[in-house]
N, CA, C and O atoms as a GROMACS GRO file, in nm:
protein
  300
    1UNK      N    1   4.842   1.608  -6.576
    1UNK     CA    2   4.816   1.748  -6.554
    1UNK      C    3   4.678   1.789  -6.602
    1UNK      O    4   4.615   1.880  -6.546
    2UNK      N    5   4.632   1.722  -6.705
    2UNK     CA    6   4.504   1.760  -6.760
    2UNK      C    7   4.393   1.743  -6.655
    2UNK      O    8   4.299   1.822  -6.651
    3UNK      N    9   4.404   1.641  -6.572
    3UNK     CA   10   4.305   1.616  -6.469
    3UNK      C   11   4.298   1.727  -6.365
    3UNK      O   12   4.191   1.759  -6.313
    4UNK      N   13   4.414   1.785  -6.334
    4UNK     CA   14   4.418   1.891  -6.232
    4UNK      C   15   4.336   2.011  -6.277
    4UNK      O   16   4.262   2.069  -6.197
    5UNK      N   17   4.351   2.050  -6.404
    5UNK     CA   18   4.279   2.168  -6.453
    5UNK      C   19   4.129   2.143  -6.458
    5UNK      O   20   4.050   2.232  -6.429
    6UNK      N   21   4.091   2.022  -6.495
    6UNK     CA   22   3.948   1.990  -6.497
    6UNK      C   23   3.892   1.992  -6.354
    6UNK      O   24   3.780   2.038  -6.332
    7UNK      N   25   3.971   1.942  -6.259
    7UNK     CA   26   3.928   1.942  -6.120
    7UNK      C   27   3.912   2.084  -6.068
    7UNK      O   28   3.815   2.115  -5.998
    8UNK      N   29   4.006   2.172  -6.102
    8UNK     CA   30   3.999   2.312  -6.058
    8UNK      C   31   3.878   2.382  -6.121
    8UNK      O   32   3.812   2.461  -6.054
    9UNK      N   33   3.850   2.355  -6.247
    9UNK     CA   34   3.734   2.415  -6.313
    9UNK      C   35   3.606   2.368  -6.247
    9UNK      O   36   3.513   2.446  -6.226
   10UNK      N   37   3.601   2.239  -6.214
   10UNK     CA   38   3.485   2.183  -6.145
   10UNK      C   39   3.465   2.250  -6.009
   10UNK      O   40   3.352   2.279  -5.970
   11UNK      N   41   3.575   2.275  -5.938
   11UNK     CA   42   3.566   2.339  -5.806
   11UNK      C   43   3.517   2.482  -5.817
   11UNK      O   44   3.439   2.528  -5.733
   12UNK      N   45   3.562   2.553  -5.918
   12UNK     CA   46   3.523   2.694  -5.931
   12UNK      C   47   3.375   2.710  -5.962
   12UNK      O   48   3.318   2.817  -5.940
   13UNK      N   49   3.311   2.604  -6.013
   13UNK     CA   50   3.168   2.609  -6.042
   13UNK      C   51   3.082   2.579  -5.920
   13UNK      O   52   2.960   2.599  -5.924
   14UNK      N   53   3.141   2.532  -5.813
   14UNK     CA   54   3.064   2.493  -5.693
   14UNK      C   55   3.048   2.610  -5.597
   14UNK      O   56   3.126   2.706  -5.599
   15UNK      N   57   2.945   2.600  -5.513
   15UNK     CA   58   2.920   2.702  -5.412
   15UNK      C   59   3.009   2.675  -5.290
   15UNK      O   60   3.059   2.564  -5.274
   16UNK      N   61   3.028   2.775  -5.204
   16UNK     CA   62   3.109   2.753  -5.084
   16UNK      C   63   3.056   2.640  -4.995
   16UNK      O   64   3.133   2.565  -4.935
   17UNK      N   65   2.925   2.628  -4.986
   17UNK     CA   66   2.867   2.523  -4.903
   17UNK      C   67   2.903   2.385  -4.959
   17UNK      O   68   2.935   2.293  -4.884
   18UNK      N   69   2.897   2.371  -5.091
   18UNK     CA   70   2.934   2.244  -5.154
   18UNK      C   71   3.082   2.214  -5.135
   18UNK      O   72   3.121   2.099  -5.117
   19UNK      N   73   3.164   2.318  -5.139
   19UNK     CA   74   3.308   2.300  -5.120
   19UNK      C   75   3.339   2.253  -4.978
   19UNK      O   76   3.426   2.169  -4.958
   20UNK      N   77   3.268   2.307  -4.880
   20UNK     CA   78   3.290   2.266  -4.741
   20UNK      C   79   3.253   2.119  -4.724
   20UNK      O   80   3.324   2.044  -4.657
   21UNK      N   81   3.141   2.079  -4.783
   21UNK     CA   82   3.100   1.938  -4.775
   21UNK      C   83   3.200   1.846  -4.845
   21UNK      O   84   3.230   1.737  -4.797
   22UNK      N   85   3.250   1.892  -4.958
   22UNK     CA   86   3.348   1.814  -5.032
   22UNK      C   87   3.477   1.799  -4.952
   22UNK      O   88   3.536   1.691  -4.948
   23UNK      N   89   3.520   1.907  -4.887
   23UNK     CA   90   3.641   1.903  -4.806
   23UNK      C   91   3.623   1.807  -4.688
   23UNK      O   92   3.715   1.732  -4.655
   24UNK      N   93   3.507   1.809  -4.626
   24UNK     CA   94   3.480   1.720  -4.513
   24UNK      C   95   3.487   1.574  -4.557
   24UNK      O   96   3.544   1.491  -4.487
   25UNK      N   97   3.430   1.544  -4.672
   25UNK     CA   98   3.433   1.408  -4.725
   25UNK      C   99   3.577   1.365  -4.755
   25UNK      O  100   3.616   1.253  -4.724
   26UNK      N  101   3.654   1.454  -4.815
   26UNK     CA  102   3.794   1.423  -4.849
   26UNK      C  103   3.878   1.402  -4.724
   26UNK      O  104   3.967   1.317  -4.723
   27UNK      N  105   3.852   1.480  -4.620
   27UNK     CA  106   3.928   1.464  -4.496
   27UNK      C  107   3.900   1.329  -4.431
   27UNK      O  108   3.992   1.266  -4.378
   28UNK      N  109   3.775   1.284  -4.436
   28UNK     CA  110   3.744   1.152  -4.379
   28UNK      C  111   3.806   1.042  -4.466
   28UNK      O  112   3.848   0.938  -4.414
   29UNK      N  113   3.810   1.065  -4.597
   29UNK     CA  114   3.876   0.971  -4.688
   29UNK      C  115   4.026   0.965  -4.659
   29UNK      O  116   4.084   0.856  -4.658
   30UNK      N  117   4.087   1.079  -4.635
   30UNK     CA  118   4.229   1.085  -4.602
   30UNK      C  119   4.258   1.010  -4.472
   30UNK      O  120   4.357   0.936  -4.463
   31UNK      N  121   4.172   1.027  -4.373
   31UNK     CA  122   4.187   0.957  -4.246
   31UNK      C  123   4.181   0.806  -4.268
   31UNK      O  124   4.259   0.729  -4.211
   32UNK      N  125   4.087   0.765  -4.352
   32UNK     CA  126   4.072   0.624  -4.384
   32UNK      C  127   4.199   0.570  -4.452
   32UNK      O  128   4.245   0.460  -4.419
   33UNK      N  129   4.254   0.646  -4.545
   33UNK     CA  130   4.377   0.603  -4.612
   33UNK      C  131   4.492   0.592  -4.513
   33UNK      O  132   4.571   0.498  -4.520
   34UNK      N  133   4.501   0.688  -4.421
   34UNK     CA  134   4.610   0.685  -4.322
   34UNK      C  135   4.598   0.563  -4.230
   34UNK      O  136   4.698   0.501  -4.195
   35UNK      N  137   4.475   0.530  -4.190
   35UNK     CA  138   4.456   0.414  -4.104
   35UNK      C  139   4.491   0.284  -4.178
   35UNK      O  140   4.555   0.195  -4.122
   36UNK      N  141   4.449   0.274  -4.302
   36UNK     CA  142   4.483   0.156  -4.381
   36UNK      C  143   4.633   0.145  -4.400
   36UNK      O  144   4.689   0.036  -4.395
   37UNK      N  145   4.698   0.258  -4.421
   37UNK     CA  146   4.843   0.258  -4.440
   37UNK      C  147   4.916   0.217  -4.313
   37UNK      O  148   5.020   0.152  -4.319
   38UNK      N  149   4.862   0.253  -4.198
   38UNK     CA  150   4.930   0.221  -4.073
   38UNK      C  151   4.929   0.070  -4.044
   38UNK      O  152   5.017   0.020  -3.974
   39UNK      N  153   4.830   0.000  -4.097
   39UNK     CA  154   4.828  -0.146  -4.078
   39UNK      C  155   4.873  -0.220  -4.204
   39UNK      O  156   4.850  -0.340  -4.220
   40UNK      N  157   4.937  -0.145  -4.293
   40UNK     CA  158   4.993  -0.198  -4.418
   40UNK      C  159   4.886  -0.258  -4.510
   40UNK      O  160   4.910  -0.355  -4.581
   41UNK      N  161   4.767  -0.198  -4.508
   41UNK     CA  162   4.659  -0.246  -4.592
   41UNK      C  163   4.636  -0.162  -4.716
   41UNK      O  164   4.553  -0.196  -4.800
   42UNK      N  165   4.709  -0.052  -4.729
   42UNK     CA  166   4.691   0.037  -4.843
   42UNK      C  167   4.791   0.000  -4.952
   42UNK      O  168   4.913   0.006  -4.931
   43UNK      N  169   4.739  -0.037  -5.067
   43UNK     CA  170   4.826  -0.079  -5.177
   43UNK      C  171   4.886   0.040  -5.249
   43UNK      O  172   5.005   0.041  -5.280
   44UNK      N  173   4.804   0.142  -5.278
   44UNK     CA  174   4.851   0.260  -5.351
   44UNK      C  175   4.870   0.374  -5.251
   44UNK      O  176   4.779   0.452  -5.226
   45UNK      N  177   4.989   0.382  -5.196
   45UNK     CA  178   5.016   0.484  -5.094
   45UNK      C  179   5.016   0.625  -5.152
   45UNK      O  180   5.011   0.723  -5.078
   46UNK      N  181   5.023   0.636  -5.283
   46UNK     CA  182   5.021   0.769  -5.345
   46UNK      C  183   4.884   0.836  -5.330
   46UNK      O  184   4.872   0.957  -5.349
   47UNK      N  185   4.782   0.758  -5.295
   47UNK     CA  186   4.648   0.815  -5.273
   47UNK      C  187   4.647   0.915  -5.158
   47UNK      O  188   4.568   1.009  -5.158
   48UNK      N  189   4.735   0.895  -5.061
   48UNK     CA  190   4.742   0.986  -4.947
   48UNK      C  191   4.786   1.124  -4.994
   48UNK      O  192   4.721   1.224  -4.962
   49UNK      N  193   4.893   1.131  -5.070
   49UNK     CA  194   4.942   1.259  -5.121
   49UNK      C  195   4.844   1.324  -5.217
   49UNK      O  196   4.824   1.445  -5.213
   50UNK      N  197   4.782   1.243  -5.303
   50UNK     CA  198   4.684   1.297  -5.398
   50UNK      C  199   4.565   1.359  -5.326
   50UNK      O  200   4.516   1.465  -5.365
   51UNK      N  201   4.519   1.293  -5.221
   51UNK     CA  202   4.405   1.344  -5.145
   51UNK      C  203   4.442   1.472  -5.072
   51UNK      O  204   4.362   1.565  -5.065
   52UNK      N  205   4.563   1.478  -5.018
   52UNK     CA  206   4.609   1.600  -4.951
   52UNK      C  207   4.614   1.718  -5.047
   52UNK      O  208   4.577   1.829  -5.012
   53UNK      N  209   4.660   1.693  -5.170
   53UNK     CA  210   4.666   1.798  -5.270
   53UNK      C  211   4.526   1.845  -5.310
   53UNK      O  212   4.502   1.964  -5.329
   54UNK      N  213   4.434   1.750  -5.321
   54UNK     CA  214   4.296   1.787  -5.356
   54UNK      C  215   4.233   1.871  -5.246
   54UNK      O  216   4.162   1.968  -5.274
   55UNK      N  217   4.259   1.836  -5.121
   55UNK     CA  218   4.207   1.914  -5.008
   55UNK      C  219   4.265   2.056  -5.014
   55UNK      O  220   4.192   2.153  -4.991
   56UNK      N  221   4.394   2.067  -5.043
   56UNK     CA  222   4.456   2.200  -5.053
   56UNK      C  223   4.394   2.281  -5.166
   56UNK      O  224   4.375   2.402  -5.151
   57UNK      N  225   4.364   2.218  -5.277
   57UNK     CA  226   4.300   2.288  -5.388
   57UNK      C  227   4.161   2.336  -5.351
   57UNK      O  228   4.121   2.447  -5.387
   58UNK      N  229   4.086   2.251  -5.279
   58UNK     CA  230   3.952   2.291  -5.234
   58UNK      C  231   3.963   2.410  -5.140
   58UNK      O  232   3.885   2.504  -5.150
   59UNK      N  233   4.060   2.405  -5.048
   59UNK     CA  234   4.081   2.516  -4.955
   59UNK      C  235   4.114   2.645  -5.028
   59UNK      O  236   4.067   2.753  -4.990
   60UNK      N  237   4.196   2.636  -5.132
   60UNK     CA  238   4.235   2.753  -5.209
   60UNK      C  239   4.114   2.817  -5.276
   60UNK      O  240   4.095   2.939  -5.269
   61UNK      N  241   4.033   2.735  -5.342
   61UNK     CA  242   3.914   2.787  -5.411
   61UNK      C  243   3.815   2.843  -5.310
   61UNK      O  244   3.754   2.947  -5.334
   62UNK      N  245   3.798   2.774  -5.198
   62UNK     CA  246   3.706   2.819  -5.095
   62UNK      C  247   3.748   2.953  -5.039
   62UNK      O  248   3.666   3.042  -5.021
   63UNK      N  249   3.876   2.969  -5.011
   63UNK     CA  250   3.926   3.096  -4.958
   63UNK      C  251   3.907   3.209  -5.058
   63UNK      O  252   3.870   3.320  -5.021
   64UNK      N  253   3.932   3.181  -5.185
   64UNK     CA  254   3.914   3.286  -5.285
   64UNK      C  255   3.769   3.326  -5.300
   64UNK      O  256   3.738   3.443  -5.320
   65UNK      N  257   3.678   3.229  -5.289
   65UNK     CA  258   3.535   3.261  -5.299
   65UNK      C  259   3.489   3.343  -5.178
   65UNK      O  260   3.411   3.437  -5.193
   66UNK      N  261   3.537   3.308  -5.060
   66UNK     CA  262   3.499   3.381  -4.940
   66UNK      C  263   3.557   3.522  -4.944
   66UNK      O  264   3.488   3.618  -4.910
   67UNK      N  265   3.682   3.534  -4.985
   67UNK     CA  266   3.746   3.665  -4.996
   67UNK      C  267   3.674   3.752  -5.098
   67UNK      O  268   3.652   3.871  -5.076
   68UNK      N  269   3.638   3.692  -5.209
   68UNK     CA  270   3.567   3.764  -5.316
   68UNK      C  271   3.432   3.816  -5.268
   68UNK      O  272   3.391   3.926  -5.302
   69UNK      N  273   3.365   3.734  -5.188
   69UNK     CA  274   3.231   3.772  -5.142
   69UNK      C  275   3.236   3.878  -5.033
   69UNK      O  276   3.156   3.972  -5.034
   70UNK      N  277   3.329   3.864  -4.938
   70UNK     CA  278   3.331   3.951  -4.822
   70UNK      C  279   3.440   4.059  -4.826
   70UNK      O  280   3.453   4.136  -4.731
   71UNK      N  281   3.516   4.064  -4.932
   71UNK     CA  282   3.627   4.159  -4.939
   71UNK      C  283   3.577   4.304  -4.939
   71UNK      O  284   3.642   4.390  -4.881
   72UNK      N  285   3.466   4.330  -5.002
   72UNK     CA  286   3.411   4.467  -5.009
   72UNK      C  287   3.370   4.516  -4.872
   72UNK      O  288   3.381   4.636  -4.843
   73UNK      N  289   3.323   4.428  -4.787
   73UNK     CA  290   3.278   4.465  -4.652
   73UNK      C  291   3.395   4.489  -4.556
   73UNK      O  292   3.380   4.558  -4.456
   74UNK      N  293   3.511   4.433  -4.588
   74UNK     CA  294   3.625   4.441  -4.498
   74UNK      C  295   3.700   4.575  -4.512
   74UNK      O  296   3.772   4.614  -4.420
   75UNK      N  297   3.684   4.643  -4.623
   75UNK     CA  298   3.760   4.766  -4.645
   75UNK      C  299   3.701   4.884  -4.573
   75UNK      O  300   3.754   4.995  -4.582
   0.00000   0.00000   0.00000
């Protein structure tokens, strides 16, 4: 659990542009894990779930940053 909080703190310090790049990298990594798993080449299958959770966390922080920035203009 300690790692999750450190990861979230690290994400909150990044800019939206950095978060988008990070998400893109993680999605390609996830695709790679899925392809390896389909040919039974992935030893640690838990990496797929961990990567999906990290992508979801990045999306959450990114959405909050975008909402925070543009929320005043939407009202």
